[in-house]
C-alpha distance (Angstrom), angle and dihedral (degrees) to the residues before:
residue distance angle dihedral
M1 . . .
F2 3.76 . .
G3 3.79 122.6 .
A4 3.78 111.9 -101.1
V5 3.78 136.3 -161.2
P6 3.82 105.4 -98.1
V7 3.81 110.5 -110.1
L8 3.80 104.7 -149.4
P9 3.83 98.4 52.9
V10 3.82 87.5 56.8
V11 3.81 101.8 36.8
I12 3.81 100.8 43.0
P13 3.84 95.7 55.7
L14 3.81 91.5 44.2
S15 3.83 92.5 49.4
T16 3.79 90.5 46.3
A17 3.81 91.5 49.9
L18 3.81 90.2 49.8
F19 3.81 90.2 50.9
V20 3.83 91.7 50.2
V21 3.83 91.1 49.7
L22 3.81 92.4 48.4
I23 3.81 91.9 49.3
A24 3.82 89.4 48.2
V25 3.80 89.6 52.7
L26 3.79 90.9 50.8
R27 3.81 91.8 48.2
A28 3.80 92.4 47.6
R29 3.80 89.9 53.2
R30 3.83 90.8 43.4
W31 3.77 89.0 -123.3
L32 3.79 98.3 116.9
T33 3.79 110.2 136.6
L34 3.78 131.4 148.0
P35 3.84 93.7 -104.5
R36 3.80 91.9 50.1
A37 3.81 91.0 46.3
A38 3.81 86.5 52.6
V39 3.81 88.8 55.5
A40 3.83 89.0 50.1
A41 3.82 89.9 50.6
A42 3.81 93.0 46.5
L43 3.80 91.6 48.3
S44 3.83 91.8 48.2
V45 3.80 93.7 49.2
Y46 3.79 90.6 43.7
A47 3.82 92.7 50.4
G48 3.81 90.1 48.8
G49 3.80 90.5 50.7
I50 3.79 92.2 49.3
L51 3.80 90.9 49.0
A52 3.80 92.9 47.2
N53 3.78 94.3 48.4
T54 3.80 101.5 39.3
V55 3.80 106.9 35.4
F56 3.80 100.0 32.2
P57 2.96 140.4 105.7
I58 3.78 97.1 64.1
Y59 3.78 109.3 177.5
L60 3.78 121.0 -141.0
D61 3.76 101.5 -164.9
R62 3.77 108.0 23.3
P63 3.81 108.5 151.8
P64 3.79 114.8 -112.1
S65 3.77 116.8 -97.8
E66 3.76 115.0 -106.8
G67 3.77 95.1 -158.2
P68 3.80 129.7 72.3
W69 3.79 116.5 -65.9
I70 3.77 112.1 -94.1
P71 3.81 114.3 -162.5
P72 3.82 110.4 -117.2
V73 3.78 93.5 -125.6
N74 3.81 139.3 101.2
F75 3.79 115.3 -155.2
I76 3.82 96.1 170.9
P77 3.81 112.1 98.3
V78 3.79 122.3 -138.9
V79 3.82 98.4 -8.0
G80 3.79 109.5 120.2
Y81 3.79 93.6 -5.1
E82 3.77 113.5 137.2
W83 3.79 119.6 -134.8
Q84 3.83 90.9 -131.4
D85 3.80 89.8 60.3
A86 3.79 89.8 48.5
V87 3.81 92.2 52.6
V88 3.81 93.2 46.0
N89 3.80 92.4 49.2
M90 3.79 91.2 49.2
L91 3.82 91.8 48.6
V92 3.81 92.2 47.3
F93 3.82 92.2 55.9
L94 3.80 97.1 38.2
P95 3.87 91.9 89.1
L96 3.80 89.3 53.7
G97 3.79 88.4 60.0
I98 3.80 86.8 59.7
L99 3.82 98.0 40.6
V100 3.81 98.9 47.0
P101 3.83 95.5 58.2
L102 3.79 89.3 50.3
L103 3.83 89.1 56.6
V104 3.81 105.9 38.7
S105 3.76 125.4 67.6
R106 3.80 116.4 -121.4
P107 3.81 94.4 15.5
T108 3.78 99.0 -159.4
W109 3.79 118.9 173.4
W110 3.81 93.4 -106.3
R111 3.80 94.0 47.5
V112 3.80 94.2 48.8
V113 3.81 94.0 45.1
A114 3.82 90.3 47.5
V115 3.81 91.3 52.7
I116 3.82 91.5 47.8
A117 3.80 92.0 46.5
G118 3.81 89.1 50.4
I119 3.80 92.0 50.5
S120 3.80 89.8 49.0
V121 3.82 90.9 50.2
A122 3.82 88.2 51.4
V123 3.82 90.1 51.9
E124 3.80 92.1 49.2
L125 3.84 91.5 47.1
A126 3.81 89.6 49.8
Q127 3.79 89.4 52.1
F128 3.80 90.9 49.0
I129 3.81 92.6 48.7
T130 3.81 95.6 45.3
A131 3.82 91.5 45.5
G132 3.78 91.7 51.8
L133 3.79 102.5 35.9
A134 3.79 107.6 20.8
A135 3.80 102.5 32.3
G136 3.80 92.6 -108.2
G137 3.77 120.8 -177.6
H138 3.82 100.2 -128.9
I139 3.78 138.3 68.7
A140 3.79 129.7 -141.8
D141 3.78 110.0 -108.0
V142 3.79 129.9 -173.4
N143 3.80 88.3 -149.2
D144 3.81 90.8 59.4
W145 3.79 89.3 50.9
L146 3.80 92.6 50.2
C147 3.84 93.8 47.1
N148 3.81 93.2 43.2
T149 3.78 90.1 52.9
A150 3.81 92.1 45.6
G151 3.82 90.6 50.0
G152 3.79 91.3 51.7
A153 3.82 90.3 49.0
V154 3.83 89.4 52.2
G155 3.81 89.8 50.5
F156 3.79 90.4 51.7
G157 3.79 89.6 48.0
L158 3.80 90.5 53.7
L159 3.80 91.6 49.2
T160 3.82 90.1 48.1
V161 3.80 91.0 53.0
L162 3.81 90.7 48.5
T163 3.82 92.0 50.2
R164 3.80 89.2 55.7
L165 3.81 89.1 62.1
T166 3.79 107.9 88.3
V167 3.78 92.5 -145.4
A168 3.84 93.1 55.6
T169 3.81 100.1 39.9
S170 3.80 98.8 78.0
L171 3.80 91.6 44.7
I172 3.81 92.4 50.6
D173 3.81 91.0 45.8
R174 3.83 89.9 60.7
F175 3.81 89.0 63.9
R176 3.81 96.0 50.1
W177 3.79 119.9 108.1
H178 3.81 91.0 -147.6
E179 3.75 139.8 32.9
P180 3.81 111.6 -65.3
Y181 3.78 113.6 -92.9
R182 3.76 121.9 -156.3
S183 3.77 123.1 -177.0
E184 3.80 87.8 -151.8
P185 3.79 130.2 26.8
H186 3.78 116.0 -82.5
P187 3.84 115.1 -122.7
D188 3.81 90.2 -114.0
D189 3.85 93.5 53.7
């Protein structure tokens, strides 16, 4: 096997730095509470996990290819895509559909899905770049982008259903990084 850049010495400091920045943002806004710090921690761990599992492995001494360069990308949707990969990609991005609405103000369906789709595009671009320039072990795939986005939309749908339950609304609102936004009046309002 080829030598690879170790994952943890890269991911742990980056996740820790993200957590520190998020806590600093909360403190600067005077919004630092334990539930919001928990969201910062969850987002930091989640981002580290996404980085570790989508960009790595990056090989240090992979021998050069002797054939023509083939771009590490798949633009053809559905063809050759396994259902297990689709399910995994949806499950991996489902938490993002819960975290993003806690962070953005006015978390409408379109806004949340656009943020998730943008994050998924960034992941696929990172895979393309690391595969081409840094001998990464993944390819960019339009199917991954579609399933990631769908998984995030499902996560947002689950959170939306939970916020409609009176018993869960006040608990969820404690974790928000903004004032609660409701597209329609809540029964308690």
